N, C-alpha and C positions, 0 to 999 in steps of 0.2 A: 442481549444486544441489540439487537432491530427494537427503536424506540418508536414511542405510540404516533399516531398522524392522524391530527385532527384536520376535517376538510374546511377549507374556509366556503365551499358551497355544496350541498347535495343536489346529487343528481335524481334526476323525474324518476319515480318510480309508478311501473304501470302494469297491472294483473301480477301485482306481488313481486315483480324484477327490476331492479337497478339497471336501470339504462344507460349507454353507454355515452359520455360527452361527444361534440362535436369536433373531436381534436385527432383527428386519425394520424400526427407524424409520431412517431415515439421521441421521448424529452431526449435521446442521446442524441440523436439526429441532428438537433439544435445545437449539440456541443456541451462537453460537460462540463461539471459545476465545481467549483475548490471551496470548501466549508471546510470552517475551523470551529469548533467545541470547545467550551471551555474545560481545560488540564485537568482539574480537581483536585484536591487534596493530596500531597505527598507529589504530584505528578508537573512538568513544569512542560512545554513547547518547547523542540527544539529545531521544529519548520516554521514557516511562513508559507502563506497562501503563496506570495511570490518565487519563495524557494522551488514550489514544481513547478510554475512554467517554468521556471528556469534553469530548471533540469528535463525537464521534459523536450527544452529546444534542443537538445545536446544528445537526443535519443534516436538511432536512427529509428529512420519507416515511422516515428511518433506518428504521421498523421493516417498512416494506414491501421496502425494498433492498436490507436485510440477508440476506432469505431466502437462504436456500441458503449462506450463508459461514461453513466450518466451521472458518478459523484467521486469526485476523490474527498474523502473527510478524514480532517485532523482530529483524530476524534478524543477522549478522558483516557486519562489512562487505565492501565490493565495489567492486573498480575499473570493473567492465562495467554495473553497472544500479545506479540508488536503487530502485527497487522492482519489484515482478515480482506479477503477476497467473496463477493456475494452474486451469485450468476441469478437472474431473473429470464427462465426460458419461456413464459409465455411473451415478454417483452421482448426479449433477446438482446437485454443488456445486462451490467453489469456496476459495481459499486468496489470502490477499494476503501480502505479503514485502514489509516496510520496511528498506533497509537503514540499518546503523549510520553515522553521520557520520565523514570522518575527524578524528582528532586536532587538525591544525593547523587544522580550522576554514573555511581559506579553499580554494576549489578553481580549476581552470584549464577554461574550457570552451570549446570550439571558437568561432568564429564565429555557425552558425548555429544552435545551441543558444543562444547569449546573445541573438541576435538576438530568436528566439522567445519570449526567455523573460524580456526584458528592462524588463517594464512588471511581471510580477512583483516582479522585484527592486527599481524604486521603489519599490514600493507598501508592501514591506515594509522599505526606508530601507537597503537593502545596498549596502556602496561596493565599485567597481571600476575597474579601469583595465586597458587592452588591452596585452598585449606580446603585438609581431610578430604572427601570425595566431592570437592565443587570446585572451581574455578571464581575466584573474585577479578573482574575486569572493572578498568579507572578508566574510564571518558571522560575527554575536554567535550565541550560544549561544539565544538567543532568538528570532533571525531563520531560524535553522536549523531549528528546532521550528518554525515557523510553516511554513518552502519543503515542508516533512515532509507536514503536514498538511492545508493548504490546497490544495498539488498533489501532491505523489507522493500521496498516499492518495487525496485524493481522484481523480486519474485510474487507479490502479489498481482503483478502485473502480466508475471508469465501464465498464473491459473485466465488469467483473459485471454492472450495469444492464444494457449493450448484450446479453449474452444471458438477462438476466428479459425482454428486448421480442423477442426473437425468438418464434416461431411457436409452439414447444414449450416455450423457454424453457432450450434446450440447444443455442442456436449463437451464435459470435461472429461477426456481420457487421460492424461500422462498423469494428472494428480499431481504430487511434491515432487516428485523425481523430477517430472519435465518441469515446472517452475521453478528448482532449485539448479539445474543445470542453466536455464533460459538465463537466471539471474547472474548465476555463475561467468557464464561467456560475454555478457553484458558490460560488465564489472570491466574488465580484463579491455576490451574493446575501445569503453567512453573515459574509463581512468584518468589519460591526457587532457580529453576536452572539461571533465570536471572540474580539472586543479588547475585550467586556462580560465573557468568559468566562477567556481565558488573559493580559491586559492589551497596550499596545501594543507589538508587537515591537522 
């Protein structure tokens, strides 16, 4: 998942030890960055950078919960994950990745995932059908965008909030349960504001 990083400038080396640059302000303290990578073959972005900024405007207490977020990345599509949060304990910061959507717009889900998220799909008006031991969910672009923002993004943000609530704001304790509950609670809370801002999916 982590991409290689090429330094633009090399820090000085003294006695075999790489020296710190004279930059004592953590990147995230200067404000987070929204970046967008190519979606990749077979995938498409249903989110724009502007969608992230517009959506965070309706998240309660966003100014406090975004504290320490370094980047929000609209990433290439990946068959194994919808989103990802990575915490960097040394810096005390975090990055959220949101994967591009499949080009065909519909997705196959195992029964456990479908049952857990069926109420989201019903709320968004997603059409679905059972196929053997899987469920095929047919999304429109606006429904896919809503699911990415109202569930996947909020779930990954939940991991960051979990970290902020720890004693030293540097440990994730609640894990998937906390993140899922956080996302579900906010989904209902900001649903009316989402429709006002983005329209009904």
